[in-house]
Biopython code that builds the backbone (N, CA, C, O; Angstrom):
import numpy as np
from Bio.PDB.StructureBuilder import StructureBuilder

atoms = [
    (1, "MET", "N", (-6.314, -11.148, -4.674)),
    (1, "MET", "CA", (-5.428, -10.965, -3.824)),
    (1, "MET", "C", (-5.044, -12.307, -2.961)),
    (1, "MET", "O", (-5.951, -13.102, -2.716)),
    (2, "LEU", "N", (-3.505, -12.612, -2.424)),
    (2, "LEU", "CA", (-3.512, -14.110, -1.465)),
    (2, "LEU", "C", (-4.581, -14.233, -1.174)),
    (2, "LEU", "O", (-5.436, -14.922, -1.731)),
    (3, "ILE", "N", (-4.728, -13.195, 0.279)),
    (3, "ILE", "CA", (-5.312, -13.729, 1.506)),
    (3, "ILE", "C", (-6.851, -13.706, 1.026)),
    (3, "ILE", "O", (-7.610, -13.679, 1.995)),
    (4, "GLU", "N", (-7.503, -13.711, -0.214)),
    (4, "GLU", "CA", (-8.824, -14.364, 0.053)),
    (4, "GLU", "C", (-8.708, -15.449, -0.677)),
    (4, "GLU", "O", (-9.755, -15.940, -1.100)),
    (5, "LYS", "N", (-7.790, -15.912, -0.914)),
    (5, "LYS", "CA", (-7.531, -17.325, -1.499)),
    (5, "LYS", "C", (-7.766, -18.642, -0.454)),
    (5, "LYS", "O", (-8.323, -19.700, -0.747)),
    (6, "TYR", "N", (-7.336, -18.368, 0.497)),
    (6, "TYR", "CA", (-6.718, -18.871, 1.718)),
    (6, "TYR", "C", (-8.162, -18.915, 2.984)),
    (6, "TYR", "O", (-8.478, -17.843, 3.501)),
    (7, "ASP", "N", (-8.925, -20.199, 3.372)),
    (7, "ASP", "CA", (-9.413, -20.275, 4.443)),
    (7, "ASP", "C", (-8.954, -20.792, 5.945)),
    (7, "ASP", "O", (-8.071, -21.629, 5.757)),
    (8, "THR", "N", (-9.073, -20.713, 6.636)),
    (8, "THR", "CA", (-9.090, -19.785, 7.554)),
    (8, "THR", "C", (-9.990, -21.483, 8.803)),
    (8, "THR", "O", (-9.900, -21.930, 9.946)),
    (9, "THR", "N", (-10.497, -21.670, 7.923)),
    (9, "THR", "CA", (-11.602, -22.613, 9.609)),
    (9, "THR", "C", (-11.185, -23.384, 9.934)),
    (9, "THR", "O", (-11.697, -23.800, 10.973)),
    (10, "SER", "N", (-9.843, -24.303, 9.328)),
    (10, "SER", "CA", (-8.739, -25.194, 10.092)),
    (10, "SER", "C", (-6.874, -24.485, 9.756)),
    (10, "SER", "O", (-6.437, -24.078, 8.680)),
    (11, "THR", "N", (-6.119, -24.566, 11.142)),
    (11, "THR", "CA", (-5.033, -23.944, 11.073)),
    (11, "THR", "C", (-3.878, -25.354, 10.235)),
    (11, "THR", "O", (-2.728, -25.223, 9.815)),
    (12, "PHE", "N", (-4.560, -26.315, 10.246)),
    (12, "PHE", "CA", (-3.872, -27.742, 9.720)),
    (12, "PHE", "C", (-4.092, -27.405, 8.020)),
    (12, "PHE", "O", (-3.201, -27.434, 7.171)),
    (13, "ASN", "N", (-5.471, -27.098, 7.809)),
    (13, "ASN", "CA", (-5.513, -26.913, 6.369)),
    (13, "ASN", "C", (-5.144, -26.064, 5.808)),
    (13, "ASN", "O", (-4.994, -26.073, 4.586)),
    (14, "LEU", "N", (-4.818, -24.779, 6.815)),
    (14, "LEU", "CA", (-4.260, -23.831, 5.972)),
    (14, "LEU", "C", (-2.620, -23.573, 5.786)),
    (14, "LEU", "O", (-2.039, -22.989, 4.872)),
    (15, "ILE", "N", (-2.005, -24.308, 7.149)),
    (15, "ILE", "CA", (-0.730, -24.513, 6.699)),
    (15, "ILE", "C", (-0.471, -25.554, 5.238)),
    (15, "ILE", "O", (0.150, -25.171, 4.247)),
    (16, "ASN", "N", (-0.975, -26.640, 5.361)),
    (16, "ASN", "CA", (-1.254, -27.537, 4.209)),
    (16, "ASN", "C", (-0.878, -26.813, 3.137)),
    (16, "ASN", "O", (0.329, -26.669, 2.945)),
    (17, "THR", "N", (-1.760, -26.261, 2.299)),
    (17, "THR", "CA", (-2.218, -25.877, 1.533)),
    (17, "THR", "C", (-1.910, -24.660, 0.920)),
    (17, "THR", "O", (-2.229, -24.488, -0.256)),
    (18, "LEU", "N", (-1.036, -23.347, 1.883)),
    (18, "LEU", "CA", (0.105, -22.815, 1.687)),
    (18, "LEU", "C", (0.639, -23.408, 1.128)),
    (18, "LEU", "O", (0.714, -23.214, -0.085)),
    (19, "ARG", "N", (1.374, -24.588, 1.840)),
    (19, "ARG", "CA", (2.444, -25.645, 1.704)),
    (19, "ARG", "C", (2.465, -25.987, 0.079)),
    (19, "ARG", "O", (3.319, -25.925, -0.805)),
    (20, "ALA", "N", (1.434, -26.279, 0.136)),
    (20, "ALA", "CA", (1.154, -27.362, -0.953)),
    (20, "ALA", "C", (1.192, -26.540, -2.570)),
    (20, "ALA", "O", (1.602, -26.925, -3.666)),
    (21, "ASP", "N", (0.405, -24.937, -1.996)),
    (21, "ASP", "CA", (0.625, -23.814, -3.186)),
    (21, "ASP", "C", (1.668, -23.516, -3.718)),
    (21, "ASP", "O", (1.690, -22.988, -4.829)),
    (22, "GLY", "N", (2.992, -23.861, -2.871)),
    (22, "GLY", "CA", (4.108, -22.908, -2.796)),
    (22, "GLY", "C", (4.600, -21.398, -2.621)),
    (22, "GLY", "O", (5.495, -20.813, -3.230)),
    (23, "ILE", "N", (3.890, -21.014, -1.774)),
    (23, "ILE", "CA", (4.033, -20.329, -0.976)),
    (23, "ILE", "C", (4.818, -20.353, 0.420)),
    (23, "ILE", "O", (4.518, -20.990, 1.430)),
    (24, "LYS", "N", (6.245, -19.220, 0.145)),
    (24, "LYS", "CA", (7.096, -19.307, 1.082)),
    (24, "LYS", "C", (6.682, -18.315, 1.653)),
    (24, "LYS", "O", (5.656, -17.680, 1.409)),
    (25, "VAL", "N", (7.861, -18.041, 2.844)),
    (25, "VAL", "CA", (8.163, -17.583, 4.242)),
    (25, "VAL", "C", (9.417, -16.429, 4.072)),
    (25, "VAL", "O", (10.581, -16.825, 3.998)),
    (26, "LEU", "N", (9.212, -15.520, 4.037)),
    (26, "LEU", "CA", (9.990, -14.186, 3.365)),
    (26, "LEU", "C", (11.147, -14.378, 4.369)),
    (26, "LEU", "O", (10.549, -14.456, 5.442)),
    (27, "ARG", "N", (12.452, -14.495, 4.625)),
    (27, "ARG", "CA", (13.666, -14.149, 5.839)),
    (27, "ARG", "C", (13.600, -12.656, 5.524)),
    (27, "ARG", "O", (12.978, -12.042, 4.657)),
    (28, "ASN", "N", (14.500, -12.227, 6.573)),
    (28, "ASN", "CA", (15.418, -10.769, 6.298)),
    (28, "ASN", "C", (15.707, -10.283, 6.003)),
    (28, "ASN", "O", (15.575, -9.059, 6.021)),
    (29, "ASP", "N", (16.574, -11.242, 5.314)),
    (29, "ASP", "CA", (18.105, -11.586, 4.379)),
    (29, "ASP", "C", (17.142, -11.277, 2.878)),
    (29, "ASP", "O", (17.810, -10.994, 1.883)),
    (30, "GLY", "N", (15.847, -11.322, 2.748)),
    (30, "GLY", "CA", (15.485, -11.154, 1.651)),
    (30, "GLY", "C", (15.479, -12.990, 0.550)),
    (30, "GLY", "O", (15.255, -13.171, -0.646)),
    (31, "ASN", "N", (15.662, -13.517, 1.137)),
    (31, "ASN", "CA", (15.256, -15.031, 0.772)),
    (31, "ASN", "C", (14.265, -15.851, 1.027)),
    (31, "ASN", "O", (13.862, -15.992, 2.182)),
    (32, "TYR", "N", (13.653, -16.600, -0.146)),
    (32, "TYR", "CA", (12.301, -17.437, 0.499)),
    (32, "TYR", "C", (12.933, -18.587, 1.238)),
    (32, "TYR", "O", (14.124, -18.898, 1.227)),
    (33, "ILE", "N", (11.597, -19.369, 2.107)),
    (33, "ILE", "CA", (12.401, -20.453, 2.389)),
    (33, "ILE", "C", (10.880, -21.620, 2.430)),
    (33, "ILE", "O", (9.843, -20.967, 2.549)),
    (34, "ASP", "N", (10.747, -22.508, 2.383)),
    (34, "ASP", "CA", (9.673, -23.244, 2.584)),
    (34, "ASP", "C", (8.571, -23.716, 3.796)),
    (34, "ASP", "O", (8.811, -24.668, 4.538)),
    (35, "ILE", "N", (8.036, -23.367, 3.833)),
    (35, "ILE", "CA", (6.649, -22.920, 5.168)),
    (35, "ILE", "C", (6.770, -24.186, 5.690)),
    (35, "ILE", "O", (6.163, -25.169, 5.265)),
    (36, "PRO", "N", (7.856, -24.171, 6.973)),
    (36, "PRO", "CA", (7.870, -25.496, 7.832)),
    (36, "PRO", "C", (6.711, -26.449, 8.386)),
    (36, "PRO", "O", (5.575, -26.091, 8.700)),
    (37, "GLU", "N", (7.101, -27.391, 8.424)),
    (37, "GLU", "CA", (5.929, -28.158, 8.189)),
    (37, "GLU", "C", (5.659, -28.143, 9.860)),
    (37, "GLU", "O", (4.549, -28.549, 10.203)),
    (38, "ASP", "N", (6.686, -27.660, 11.038)),
    (38, "ASP", "CA", (5.869, -27.368, 12.245)),
    (38, "ASP", "C", (5.711, -26.112, 12.505)),
    (38, "ASP", "O", (5.785, -25.918, 13.719)),
    (39, "ILE", "N", (5.505, -25.064, 11.837)),
    (39, "ILE", "CA", (5.857, -23.851, 12.030)),
    (39, "ILE", "C", (4.582, -23.496, 12.896)),
    (39, "ILE", "O", (4.711, -22.463, 13.553)),
    (40, "VAL", "N", (3.408, -24.142, 13.017)),
    (40, "VAL", "CA", (2.603, -23.790, 14.289)),
    (40, "VAL", "C", (3.331, -24.399, 15.690)),
    (40, "VAL", "O", (3.266, -23.925, 16.824)),
    (41, "GLU", "N", (3.799, -25.189, 15.390)),
    (41, "GLU", "CA", (3.619, -25.997, 16.915)),
    (41, "GLU", "C", (4.873, -25.173, 17.420)),
    (41, "GLU", "O", (4.637, -24.568, 18.465)),
    (42, "HIS", "N", (6.407, -24.977, 16.820)),
    (42, "HIS", "CA", (8.078, -23.760, 16.955)),
    (42, "HIS", "C", (6.863, -22.704, 17.493)),
    (42, "HIS", "O", (6.689, -22.539, 18.700)),
    (43, "THR", "N", (6.074, -22.035, 16.519)),
    (43, "THR", "CA", (5.455, -20.581, 17.632)),
    (43, "THR", "C", (4.593, -20.488, 18.306)),
    (43, "THR", "O", (3.982, -19.470, 18.633)),
    (44, "GLU", "N", (4.428, -21.590, 18.611)),
    (44, "GLU", "CA", (3.657, -21.970, 19.953)),
    (44, "GLU", "C", (4.292, -21.999, 21.267)),
    (44, "GLU", "O", (3.925, -21.846, 22.432)),
    (45, "LYS", "N", (5.412, -22.260, 20.632)),
    (45, "LYS", "CA", (6.787, -22.416, 21.680)),
    (45, "LYS", "C", (7.297, -21.268, 21.756)),
    (45, "LYS", "O", (7.149, -20.556, 22.750)),
    (46, "MET", "N", (7.859, -20.981, 20.889)),
    (46, "MET", "CA", (8.819, -19.970, 20.928)),
    (46, "MET", "C", (7.593, -18.558, 22.011)),
    (46, "MET", "O", (8.070, -17.755, 22.813)),
    (47, "CYS", "N", (6.207, -18.659, 21.700)),
    (47, "CYS", "CA", (5.583, -17.316, 21.901)),
    (47, "CYS", "C", (5.112, -17.644, 23.165)),
    (47, "CYS", "O", (4.698, -16.714, 23.857)),
    (48, "VAL", "N", (5.078, -19.356, 23.841)),
    (48, "VAL", "CA", (4.670, -19.354, 25.513)),
    (48, "VAL", "C", (6.682, -19.281, 25.782)),
    (48, "VAL", "O", (7.356, -18.307, 26.117)),
    (49, "GLN", "N", (6.922, -20.034, 25.616)),
    (49, "GLN", "CA", (8.040, -20.556, 26.662)),
    (49, "GLN", "C", (9.764, -19.302, 26.306)),
    (49, "GLN", "O", (10.750, -19.185, 27.033)),
    (50, "LYS", "N", (9.470, -18.600, 24.945)),
    (50, "LYS", "CA", (11.329, -17.399, 25.692)),
    (50, "LYS", "C", (10.511, -16.099, 25.398)),
    (50, "LYS", "O", (10.657, -15.254, 26.282)),
    (51, "TYR", "N", (9.409, -15.609, 24.027)),
    (51, "TYR", "CA", (9.185, -14.375, 24.200)),
    (51, "TYR", "C", (7.557, -14.220, 24.800)),
    (51, "TYR", "O", (6.817, -13.317, 24.408)),
    (52, "HIS", "N", (7.262, -14.951, 25.513)),
    (52, "HIS", "CA", (6.007, -14.824, 26.490)),
    (52, "HIS", "C", (4.816, -13.455, 25.141)),
    (52, "HIS", "O", (4.195, -12.522, 25.651)),
    (53, "THR", "N", (4.796, -13.613, 24.117)),
    (53, "THR", "CA", (4.073, -13.717, 23.333)),
    (53, "THR", "C", (2.518, -13.755, 22.706)),
    (53, "THR", "O", (2.237, -14.896, 23.073)),
    (54, "GLN", "N", (1.657, -13.418, 22.207)),
    (54, "GLN", "CA", (0.942, -14.038, 22.067)),
    (54, "GLN", "C", (0.716, -14.047, 20.429)),
    (54, "GLN", "O", (-0.068, -14.855, 19.930)),
    (55, "ALA", "N", (1.261, -13.343, 19.832)),
    (55, "ALA", "CA", (1.640, -14.225, 18.141)),
    (55, "ALA", "C", (2.682, -13.472, 17.820)),
    (55, "ALA", "O", (3.325, -12.649, 18.472)),
    (56, "PHE", "N", (2.795, -13.992, 16.356)),
    (56, "PHE", "CA", (4.144, -13.998, 15.695)),
    (56, "PHE", "C", (3.943, -14.155, 13.922)),
    (56, "PHE", "O", (3.634, -15.089, 13.182)),
    (57, "MET", "N", (4.204, -13.097, 13.773)),
    (57, "MET", "CA", (3.943, -12.746, 12.714)),
    (57, "MET", "C", (4.650, -13.477, 11.351)),
    (57, "MET", "O", (5.460, -14.359, 11.638)),
    (58, "TYR", "N", (4.470, -13.251, 10.100)),
    (58, "TYR", "CA", (5.473, -14.378, 9.102)),
    (58, "TYR", "C", (5.163, -13.242, 7.699)),
    (58, "TYR", "O", (3.953, -13.114, 7.515)),
    (59, "ASP", "N", (6.021, -12.437, 6.729)),
    (59, "ASP", "CA", (5.791, -12.715, 5.456)),
    (59, "ASP", "C", (5.681, -12.895, 4.962)),
    (59, "ASP", "O", (5.950, -14.021, 5.382)),
    (60, "VAL", "N", (5.333, -13.135, 3.570)),
    (60, "VAL", "CA", (4.798, -14.315, 3.108)),
    (60, "VAL", "C", (4.477, -14.272, 1.905)),
    (60, "VAL", "O", (3.369, -13.816, 1.624)),
    (61, "ILE", "N", (5.534, -14.826, 0.656)),
    (61, "ILE", "CA", (5.048, -14.535, -0.935)),
    (61, "ILE", "C", (4.600, -15.749, -1.671)),
    (61, "ILE", "O", (4.640, -16.955, -1.427)),
    (62, "ASP", "N", (4.269, -15.200, -2.412)),
    (62, "ASP", "CA", (3.656, -16.350, -3.197)),
    (62, "ASP", "C", (4.999, -15.879, -4.535)),
    (62, "ASP", "O", (5.101, -14.797, -5.113)),
    (63, "PRO", "N", (5.710, -16.892, -4.671)),
    (63, "PRO", "CA", (7.132, -17.142, -5.618)),
    (63, "PRO", "C", (6.705, -16.450, -7.245)),
    (63, "PRO", "O", (7.236, -15.460, -7.748)),
    (64, "GLU", "N", (5.510, -17.368, -7.903)),
    (64, "GLU", "CA", (5.100, -16.431, -8.860)),
    (64, "GLU", "C", (4.601, -15.698, -9.662)),
    (64, "GLU", "O", (4.758, -15.401, -10.846)),
    (65, "THR", "N", (3.451, -15.231, -8.184)),
    (65, "THR", "CA", (3.245, -13.737, -8.684)),
    (65, "THR", "C", (3.139, -12.370, -8.256)),
    (65, "THR", "O", (2.528, -11.345, -8.562)),
    (66, "LYS", "N", (4.268, -12.911, -7.142)),
    (66, "LYS", "CA", (4.975, -12.005, -5.860)),
    (66, "LYS", "C", (3.997, -11.210, -5.164)),
    (66, "LYS", "O", (4.154, -10.241, -4.421)),
    (67, "GLU", "N", (2.942, -11.814, -5.553)),
    (67, "GLU", "CA", (1.742, -11.146, -3.892)),
    (67, "GLU", "C", (2.655, -11.630, -2.985)),
    (67, "GLU", "O", (3.555, -12.469, -3.010)),
    (68, "THR", "N", (2.110, -10.760, -2.052)),
    (68, "THR", "CA", (2.657, -11.217, -0.551)),
    (68, "THR", "C", (1.463, -10.868, 0.552)),
    (68, "THR", "O", (0.496, -10.129, 0.366)),
    (69, "ALA", "N", (1.848, -11.700, 1.898)),
    (69, "ALA", "CA", (0.525, -11.688, 2.695)),
    (69, "ALA", "C", (1.137, -11.792, 4.256)),
    (69, "ALA", "O", (2.305, -12.167, 4.155)),
    (70, "THR", "N", (0.841, -11.634, 5.385)),
    (70, "THR", "CA", (0.968, -12.191, 6.394)),
    (70, "THR", "C", (0.378, -12.990, 6.994)),
    (70, "THR", "O", (-0.801, -12.846, 7.317)),
    (71, "LEU", "N", (1.184, -14.143, 7.304)),
    (71, "LEU", "CA", (0.639, -15.308, 8.002)),
    (71, "LEU", "C", (0.852, -14.870, 9.869)),
    (71, "LEU", "O", (1.998, -14.647, 10.259)),
    (72, "LYS", "N", (0.075, -14.816, 10.533)),
    (72, "LYS", "CA", (-0.296, -15.383, 11.482)),
    (72, "LYS", "C", (-0.625, -15.814, 12.354)),
    (72, "LYS", "O", (-1.819, -15.972, 12.609)),
    (73, "ILE", "N", (0.607, -16.254, 13.336)),
    (73, "ILE", "CA", (-0.316, -17.351, 14.491)),
    (73, "ILE", "C", (0.050, -17.530, 15.672)),
    (73, "ILE", "O", (1.123, -17.907, 16.144)),
    (74, "LEU", "N", (-1.084, -17.182, 16.210)),
    (74, "LEU", "CA", (-0.935, -17.024, 17.479)),
    (74, "LEU", "C", (-0.817, -18.637, 18.509)),
    (74, "LEU", "O", (-1.281, -19.766, 18.353)),
    (75, "ASP", "N", (0.038, -17.997, 19.548)),
    (75, "ASP", "CA", (0.234, -18.427, 21.044)),
    (75, "ASP", "C", (-0.627, -20.540, 20.965)),
    (75, "ASP", "O", (-0.275, -21.716, 21.055)),
    (76, "CYS", "N", (-1.789, -19.719, 20.756)),
    (76, "CYS", "CA", (-3.064, -20.653, 20.887)),
    (76, "CYS", "C", (-2.851, -22.125, 19.657)),
    (76, "CYS", "O", (-2.983, -23.288, 20.040)),
    (77, "GLY", "N", (-2.581, -21.828, 18.491)),
    (77, "GLY", "CA", (-1.971, -22.656, 17.327)),
    (77, "GLY", "C", (-3.163, -21.669, 16.251)),
    (77, "GLY", "O", (-2.993, -21.542, 15.038)),
    (78, "PHE", "N", (-4.024, -21.220, 16.817)),
    (78, "PHE", "CA", (-4.743, -20.036, 15.935)),
    (78, "PHE", "C", (-3.627, -19.829, 14.186)),
    (78, "PHE", "O", (-2.427, -19.577, 14.292)),
    (79, "ALA", "N", (-4.196, -19.966, 12.967)),
    (79, "ALA", "CA", (-3.102, -19.330, 12.165)),
    (79, "ALA", "C", (-4.368, -18.763, 11.123)),
    (79, "ALA", "O", (-5.497, -19.067, 10.739)),
    (80, "GLU", "N", (-3.369, -17.769, 10.977)),
    (80, "GLU", "CA", (-4.674, -16.946, 9.797)),
    (80, "GLU", "C", (-3.476, -15.911, 8.501)),
    (80, "GLU", "O", (-2.289, -15.619, 8.645)),
    (81, "VAL", "N", (-4.382, -15.614, 7.384)),
    (81, "VAL", "CA", (-3.796, -15.093, 6.467)),
    (81, "VAL", "C", (-4.358, -13.618, 6.471)),
    (81, "VAL", "O", (-5.499, -13.161, 6.402)),
    (82, "ILE", "N", (-3.065, -13.038, 6.583)),
    (82, "ILE", "CA", (-3.962, -11.180, 6.975)),
    (82, "ILE", "C", (-3.403, -10.536, 5.938)),
    (82, "ILE", "O", (-2.644, -11.072, 5.130)),
    (83, "GLU", "N", (-3.893, -8.897, 5.914)),
    (83, "GLU", "CA", (-2.869, -7.970, 5.054)),
    (83, "GLU", "C", (-2.049, -7.175, 5.689)),
    (83, "GLU", "O", (-1.265, -6.465, 5.059)),
]
sb = StructureBuilder()
sb.init_structure("model")
sb.init_model(0)
sb.init_chain("A")
sb.init_seg("    ")
for serial, (resi, resn, name, xyz) in enumerate(atoms, 1):
    if name == "N":
        sb.init_residue(resn, " ", resi, " ")
    sb.init_atom(name, np.array(xyz, "f"), 0.0, 1.0, " ", f" {name:<3s}", serial, name[0])
structure = sb.get_structure()
């Protein structure tokens, strides 16, 4: 299972590990893109400044195994991979 593989003790480590393992963000059009280096900072700004919400969730996929999960990023910058 994809979520069991990742440690969420550090958002920085989590995002870098996901990126290093080739995990991709699944876009609405069905295409995959690399997880942006600034995804946490961008999400924090979008939560606080534009949408006034506590979190954004991104569908992520391992292109090799086709396993999917959700990357949840909170307005405080904490990130975790959830089912």
